[in-house]
C-alpha positions as a printed Julia matrix, in Angstrom:
190×3 Matrix{Float64}:
  0.09  17.13    0.23
 -2.32  14.34   -0.63
 -5.32  13.32    1.44
 -4.72  12.6     5.09
 -5.53   9.09    6.24
 -8.77   8.94    8.13
 -8.93   5.17    8.09
 -5.95   2.83    8.28
 -7.37  -0.37    6.82
 -8.49   0.65    3.35
 -7.86  -2.7     1.62
 -6.7   -0.76   -1.47
 -3.3   -2.45   -1.23
 -4.7   -5.96   -1.26
 -3.94  -6.16   -4.99
 -0.19  -5.63   -4.42
 -0.17  -1.92   -5.26
  0.26   1.17   -3.13
 -0.91   4.72   -3.6
  1.57   7.55   -4.02
  0.98  11.12   -2.88
  0.04  12.15   -6.42
 -2.82   9.58   -6.39
 -1.08   7.17   -8.79
 -0.8    3.51   -7.87
  2.38   1.48   -8.28
  3.47  -2.05   -7.47
  4.6   -2.45   -3.87
  7.68  -4.11   -5.34
  8.7   -1.1    -7.43
 11.59   1.19   -6.58
  9.68   4.06   -5.03
  7.91   1.99   -2.32
 11.23   0.24   -1.57
 12.95   3.61   -1.02
 10.0    4.95    0.99
  9.97   1.82    3.14
 13.68   2.01    3.91
 13.36   5.67    4.9
 10.38   4.76    7.13
 12.38   1.91    8.69
 15.29   4.29    9.33
 12.94   6.75   11.01
 11.59   3.96   13.21
 15.11   2.87   14.23
 15.94   6.47   15.13
 12.79   6.48   17.26
 14.16   3.41   19.05
 17.54   5.12   19.52
 15.69   8.04   21.13
 14.48   5.62   23.85
 18.08   5.4    25.1
 19.61   7.9    27.54
 21.19  10.51   25.25
 22.65  13.97   25.66
 19.91  16.56   25.17
 21.57  18.07   22.1
 21.77  14.63   20.44
 18.1   13.94   21.22
 17.04  17.28   19.77
 19.12  16.65   16.65
 17.65  13.18   16.17
 14.09  14.44   16.62
 14.7   17.07   13.94
 16.2   14.37   11.7
 13.01  12.36   12.14
 11.02  15.31   10.82
 13.42  15.68    7.88
 13.11  11.96    7.12
  9.35  12.4     7.07
  9.86  15.21    4.54
 12.18  12.97    2.54
  9.61  10.15    2.58
  6.93  12.6     1.47
  9.13  13.76   -1.38
  9.68  10.16   -2.43
  5.94   9.5    -2.32
  5.1   12.53   -4.48
  7.15  12.52   -7.68
  8.15  16.05   -8.62
  7.59  17.61   -5.17
 10.36  19.2    -3.12
  9.91  18.81    0.63
 13.5   18.3     1.82
 15.14  21.73    1.93
 18.84  22.56    1.56
 19.11  23.68    5.19
 18.46  20.06    6.23
 21.67  19.01    4.51
 23.54  21.96    6.03
 22.35  20.91    9.49
 23.87  17.45    8.97
 27.18  18.9     7.74
 27.38  21.17   10.79
 26.54  18.34   13.19
 29.14  16.05   11.6
 31.81  18.74   11.95
 30.82  19.58   15.55
 30.69  16.01   16.86
 33.61  14.69   14.81
 35.88  17.45   16.19
 35.39  15.96   19.68
 36.59  12.49   18.67
 40.08  11.03   18.55
 41.49   9.89   15.23
 40.45   6.37   14.28
 43.25   3.84   14.7
 41.51   1.09   12.77
 38.06   0.04   11.63
 35.59  -0.16   14.49
 32.96  -2.79   15.15
 29.31  -1.74   15.31
 29.26  -2.32   19.06
 29.87  -0.75   22.43
 27.01   0.73   24.38
 23.44  -0.11   23.5
 22.86   3.43   22.23
 25.98   3.27   20.05
 24.99  -0.13   18.65
 21.53   1.24   17.81
 23.14   4.25   16.1
 25.14   1.77   13.99
 21.9   -0.03   13.04
 20.48   3.34   12.0
 23.64   3.95    9.95
 23.3    0.68    8.06
 19.61   1.28    7.35
 20.49   4.8     6.11
 23.01   3.25    3.71
 20.39   0.81    2.43
 17.89   3.63    1.97
 20.54   5.56    0.06
 21.14   2.57   -2.24
 17.39   2.33   -2.89
 17.24   6.03   -3.77
 20.22   5.61   -6.12
 18.46   2.68   -7.79
 15.31   4.79   -8.13
 17.33   7.63   -9.69
 18.56   5.27  -12.39
 15.03   4.94  -13.74
 13.48   8.29  -12.83
 14.48  11.92  -12.79
 14.99  13.04   -9.19
 16.69  15.78   -7.22
 20.03  14.92   -5.65
 18.96  16.12   -2.18
 17.36  12.84   -0.96
 20.45  10.83   -1.91
 22.81  13.4    -0.44
 20.8   13.65    2.78
 20.9    9.9     3.35
 24.62   9.77    2.57
 25.43  12.53    5.08
 23.03  11.08    7.64
 24.81   7.73    7.59
 28.1    9.57    8.19
 26.57  11.48   11.1
 25.17   8.29   12.62
 28.66   6.73   12.51
 30.08   9.78   14.29
 27.25   9.76   16.84
 27.85   6.07   17.56
 31.43   6.97   18.46
 30.22   9.87   20.62
 27.7    7.64   22.4
 30.37   5.02   23.1
 32.31   7.71   24.98
 29.35   9.02   26.99
 30.34   7.21   30.2
 34.07   6.97   29.62
 33.89   4.13   27.08
 35.64   3.8    23.76
 35.21   2.35   20.3
 35.49  -1.39   19.85
 38.3   -1.82   17.35
 38.49  -4.59   14.81
 41.36  -6.89   15.75
 43.32  -6.57   12.57
 46.81  -7.89   12.09
 48.08  -4.37   11.43
 46.69  -3.05   14.71
 48.15  -6.01   16.61
 51.59  -5.35   15.05
 51.38  -1.64   15.91
 50.39  -2.36   19.51
 53.17  -4.96   19.85
 55.78  -2.53   18.53
 54.66   0.15   21.01
 54.99  -2.24   23.98
């Protein structure tokens, strides 16, 4: 990995460029810094979610995801390097299956709401989707492995499932969108 920061204010970015892990400099407005920034923002939002009361297994999973996101950000910052391993994607698939099996079938779209922890998980989900879009945009101009895109895609799915789990932590439920179809179905069941 590149040099470790020993000083935070280097002033090297004052010209509108940023240094990558391979010591090249690119515009801060280019695709790679956008993708790296969205992954960093996602990691920060997960850190905020970890401030909420969570089941221990969820906390441990999210902490590991933070480490994987750091690997993903490192891979984005060093073109040609592979830091995100295949077992990281497998971990997400297993967590999705485990937590999703505990949930009832969705009746309708749900709102990104409920408990504070669930709402924060939904924010993480939306930032993961944005980061995924940035990685896809980056892939259109550069040769990249599929793993970063796949990881972000699966992570957003997991965060949706975790939001539903967190809404049920204290006996709560999802907040359903009040669609006409749902209203008709509820009226016919009454």
